[in-house]
Every structure is written in C-alpha cells, then in structure tokens.
C-alpha positions in Angstrom: -10.2 -3.7 -12.4 -8.6 -0.5 -10.8 -8.3 2.0 -13.0 -5.7 5.2 -11.9 -4.9 8.2 -14.1 -1.7 9.3 -12.3 -0.6 12.8 -13.6 3.4 13.7 -12.8 6.2 16.0 -14.2 8.4 14.7 -17.1 11.6 15.5 -17.8 12.2 13.7 -21.0 8.6 16.0 -21.7 9.6 18.8 -19.6 5.9 19.2 -18.7 3.5 17.3 -17.0 2.0 15.0 -18.1 -0.2 11.8 -17.5 -1.2 8.1 -17.9 -4.1 5.8 -17.8 -3.5 2.3 -15.4 -5.8 -0.7 -14.8 -4.8 -2.7 -11.9 -6.5 -6.0 -11.5 -6.2 -6.1 -7.8 -9.6 -5.4 -6.7 -11.4 -9.2 -7.3 -14.6 -9.2 -6.0 -15.2 -11.7 -2.4 -18.9 -12.0 -2.6 -19.1 -13.9 -6.1 -17.2 -17.3 -5.8 -13.7 -17.3 -8.3 -12.6 -20.2 -10.2 -8.9 -21.0 -8.9 -6.6 -18.8 -11.5 -3.1 -20.1 -11.2 -2.1 -16.8 -12.6 -3.1 -15.0 -9.5 -0.1 -16.4 -7.2 3.0 -15.4 -9.8 3.9 -11.9 -9.7 1.7 -9.2 -11.5 3.1 -8.5 -14.9 2.6 -5.0 -16.9 1.5 -4.7 -20.6 2.2 -0.7 -21.9 -0.4 -0.3 -24.8 0.4 2.4 -27.2 -2.2 4.5 -29.3 -2.3 5.1 -32.7 -2.1 8.7 -34.6 -4.5 11.2 -33.9 -5.4 8.9 -31.1 -5.1 8.9 -27.5 -4.4 7.0 -23.7 -7.5 4.3 -23.7 -7.6 1.0 -22.8 -8.4 -1.5 -25.6 -7.3 -4.9 -24.2 -10.5 -6.3 -22.7 -10.3 -6.1 -18.6 -11.3 -9.4 -18.3 -8.2 -10.9 -20.5 -6.0 -8.5 -17.7 -7.9 -10.1 -14.8 -7.3 -13.7 -15.7 -3.4 -13.3 -16.5 -2.9 -10.9 -13.8 -1.4 -7.7 -15.5 -1.9 -3.8 -15.3 -1.9 -2.6 -18.7 -0.1 1.0 -18.7 -1.5 3.6 -21.1 0.5 7.0 -21.8 0.4 9.2 -24.2 2.4 9.7 -27.5 0.7 12.7 -29.0 1.6 12.5 -32.9 5.1 12.0 -32.2 5.3 8.5 -33.7 7.2 7.5 -30.0 10.3 8.8 -31.0 12.8 11.3 -29.5 12.2 14.3 -31.9 14.0 17.1 -32.5 12.9 19.5 -30.2 13.4 19.9 -26.6 10.5 18.1 -24.9 9.9 16.1 -27.4 11.5 13.0 -26.3 9.1 10.6 -26.4 11.4 7.2 -26.6 13.1 7.6 -23.9 10.0 8.7 -21.7 8.4 5.5 -22.9 11.5 3.2 -22.6 13.1 4.8 -19.4 11.3 7.7 -17.9 8.1 6.0 -17.1 9.4 2.2 -16.7 11.7 3.8 -13.7 8.9 5.6 -12.4 6.2 2.8 -12.4 8.7 0.7 -10.5 9.5 3.4 -8.2 6.0 4.3 -7.3 4.3 0.7 -8.2 6.9 -1.6 -7.7 6.1 -2.7 -11.5 7.4 -3.3 -14.8 10.8 -4.4 -12.6 12.3 -6.8 -15.4 11.9 -7.2 -19.2 10.6 -11.0 -18.0 7.6 -9.3 -16.6 7.4 -6.0 -18.7 5.4 -5.9 -22.2 4.2 -3.7 -25.1 1.4 -3.2 -27.6 0.7 -1.0 -29.7 -1.7 -0.6 -33.3 -0.9 1.8 -36.5 1.9 4.6 -35.3 1.7 2.5 -31.7 2.6 -0.6 -33.7 5.2 1.4 -35.3 6.2 2.7 -31.7 5.8 -0.7 -30.0 8.8 -2.0 -32.0 11.0 1.0 -32.5 10.8 0.9 -28.7 11.2 -3.1 -27.3 14.5 -3.0 -30.0 15.4 0.2 -28.8 15.0 -0.9 -24.8 15.5 -5.0 -24.6 16.6 -5.0 -21.2 13.2 -3.3 -20.4 10.6 -5.3 -22.8 10.5 -8.9 -22.9 7.8 -9.0 -25.8 6.2 -6.9 -28.3 3.2 -7.0 -30.0 2.4 -4.9 -32.9 -0.9 -4.8 -34.9 -1.3 -3.1 -38.0 1.8 -0.7 -37.3 2.5 2.0 -39.2 6.1 1.1 -41.1 6.5 3.7 -42.7 10.7 4.5 -42.9 10.8 3.9 -46.6 7.8 5.7 -47.4 9.4 8.8 -46.1 13.3 8.4 -46.7 14.4 11.4 -49.1 11.3 13.6 -48.9 12.2 17.0 -49.5 11.9 20.0 -47.6 9.1 20.9 -49.9 7.1 17.1 -50.2 4.7 15.6 -48.2 1.7 13.3 -48.1 -2.0 12.8 -47.7 -1.0 12.4 -43.8 1.6 15.0 -42.8 4.2 17.4 -44.3 7.8 17.3 -44.7 8.6 19.5 -41.3 6.1 16.7 -39.1 8.6 13.7 -40.8 11.8 15.8 -39.7 11.1 16.4 -36.5 9.8 13.1 -35.7 12.3 11.1 -37.7 15.0 13.7 -38.4 17.2 13.5 -41.4 14.7 11.9 -43.8 17.9 11.1 -46.5 19.9 9.1 -43.6 16.7 7.6 -41.8 16.9 4.0 -43.3 20.0 3.8 -41.4 19.5 5.2 -38.6 18.2 4.0 -34.9 14.7 5.4 -35.6 14.4 3.0 -38.3 13.2 -0.4 -36.5 15.1 -2.3 -38.9 18.4 -1.0 -37.9 17.8 -1.6 -34.3 16.6 -5.1 -34.4 19.8 -6.0 -36.9 21.8 -4.8 -34.2 20.6 -6.5 -31.5 20.7 -9.3 -33.8 24.6 -8.7 -34.8 25.1 -8.2 -31.4 24.0 -11.5 -29.8 21.7 -9.5 -27.5 18.3 -11.3 -26.7 15.6 -9.8 -29.0 12.3 -9.5 -27.3 9.4 -11.8 -28.6 7.7 -10.3 -31.5 4.0 -10.8 -32.3 2.8 -9.2 -35.5 -0.4 -9.1 -37.7 -2.2 -6.7 -40.1 -5.5 -7.2 -41.8 -5.5 -8.3 -45.7 -7.6 -5.4 -46.3 -5.0 -2.8 -44.3 -3.8 0.0 -46.4 -0.7 -0.6 -44.5 -0.5 -4.4 -45.5 2.6 -4.2 -48.0 4.6 -2.5 -45.2 3.9 -5.0 -42.7 4.8 -8.0 -45.3 8.0 -6.0 -45.7 8.9 -5.9 -42.1 8.0 -9.6 -41.9 10.3 -10.9 -44.7 12.8 -8.8 -43.4 13.0 -10.7 -40.3 12.9 -13.9 -42.2 15.8 -12.6 -43.8 17.8 -11.9 -41.1 16.7 -15.0 -38.9 15.2 -13.3 -36.2 12.2 -15.8 -34.6 8.9 -13.8 -35.1 5.2 -15.0 -34.8 3.7 -13.0 -38.0 -0.4 -13.1 -38.3 -2.2 -12.2 -41.4 -6.5 -12.2 -41.7 -9.7 -10.6 -43.1 -9.8 -7.4 -41.6 -9.0 -3.4 -42.2 -7.7 -0.6 -40.7 -9.9 -0.5 -37.7 -10.8 -1.4 -33.9 -12.6 -4.5 -35.0 -9.4 -6.2 -36.1 -7.2 -4.7 -33.5 -10.1 -5.6 -31.0 -9.4 -9.7 -32.2 -5.6 -9.5 -32.4 -5.1 -7.6 -28.8 -7.1 -10.6 -27.1 -5.3 -13.3 -29.3 -1.7 -11.7 -28.8 -2.3 -11.5 -25.2 -3.0 -15.0 -25.3 0.1 -15.7 -26.5 2.2 -13.1 -24.0 0.9 -13.9 -20.9 -0.2 -17.7 -20.6 
C-alpha cells in the first residue's frame, strides 16, 4: 500500500490541515498473485474517522483494502464531533462532506460518486460517520458506525453551569449549538435520516455495531430501534466486546467485507 500524507489549505477550517491516504496501487510483480476480480473495477474510497481525543490513523487492515481495491482517506477532526461548530474555522462537517471529497476528485480522481465513496468511524467518529452520510447522501453511499457516541439525548437541555465526566457545557455548545433544541436540529443524525425517509431520498446503506460491555451500548440500541420504528433498513450487530480497538478491528474487517464485496 502506498501511504501519503497530504497538507493543504482548507477554506472550511481556515487553516492548513493534513490527511493521510492509503492507495492499493503498488502491487508487487515479483511474487505470483491470485487473480483479483475487484482489481478491474474503479478504485473506491473509504473515509475513516477517529474518535474523541484521537487523531488520524489507519485501523483498517491493508490487506482488506488491497483485496477490495479501495483507497483509505483519514482526516483529522480534532474533538469537534465532525460537526460544523459555532466558531469560525470549526466547520468540520462541511470540510468532511463537501470540501475534502471535492479535493480528492480534483486531485486524485477518487470519490467520484456515492456508489464509489463510503465512510466508517468509531466512537465520536461513528457519530460523525452517521451524521455525515445522512447530511451528504449524494456523496456517501454506505456508512459503517462502530460503538457510536450517539449522545445527543444525553446532552440535550444541559445548562451553562453543567457538564459531565467528558466535557463541560461550553464544549458541547460549541460543537452542537443550542442544547435546548439540539434534538430537533440537523446536528442530530436522527433528524437527518428522518428527513431523508420522509422526502423519499436515497438513504446510504447503514452498518452499525456495538460491544455488549460498551458503555455506549444503550445509545446504539436506541438508534437501532429508532431506525426500525421509522422503517429504515440497516444492519445492526452486537457481540461481546468493550469500547476498544479489539472490538473495532474486528468490525472494521467484518463491515469492510460487507461494504466492498
């Protein structure tokens, strides 16, 4: 796999930013290779989103990308929940859903359509993957969300002197906007997918998972039940596991197989 680190100026973030990219375009010729039926199709693209306190890094096995012929694009979303924050230069949803795909199309010929472009995230990145796919369904055809930090209902109505063990009111207000109305806002993935359903627009294929020992289990079950109630087809899987890389690595492979086959 070719590994690139690209630095460019983002108008959404009002500064230089970097992202990593892995390209399966450097196959060895000195070792006999089995014929790969996926190598003949146009290369697809997977956006990979990190979690809270994380940063850009590849956690999809390179052999999976080689096998199914897809590029991996890994942006850095800081701790912004991959949303358009209130402050100038904190427009992470616009960066991820519009600016970065356009840059990839222009510069590398990747992410040309929703049929070729998918998104996957863990924890905060799982939230971001769902939100981004539902906000930009014309860009992303499939979404995979692992142990998603679906916290909208927990932070709703938080007061200015409030907070929790993760962050304070000011942080959540910066990321999500008005916490009194956040449940009905477009910063709630439930609101976005419900709008897509009601409008008859195509909804990205959805793959979700959570470990049965994960502290976010109930949040993910609630999202699964919500999607069932409004009649949105999706894959939801639970198995033994915690909020850790062991579980995420397992489902990165499992869902990559489902998404790219």
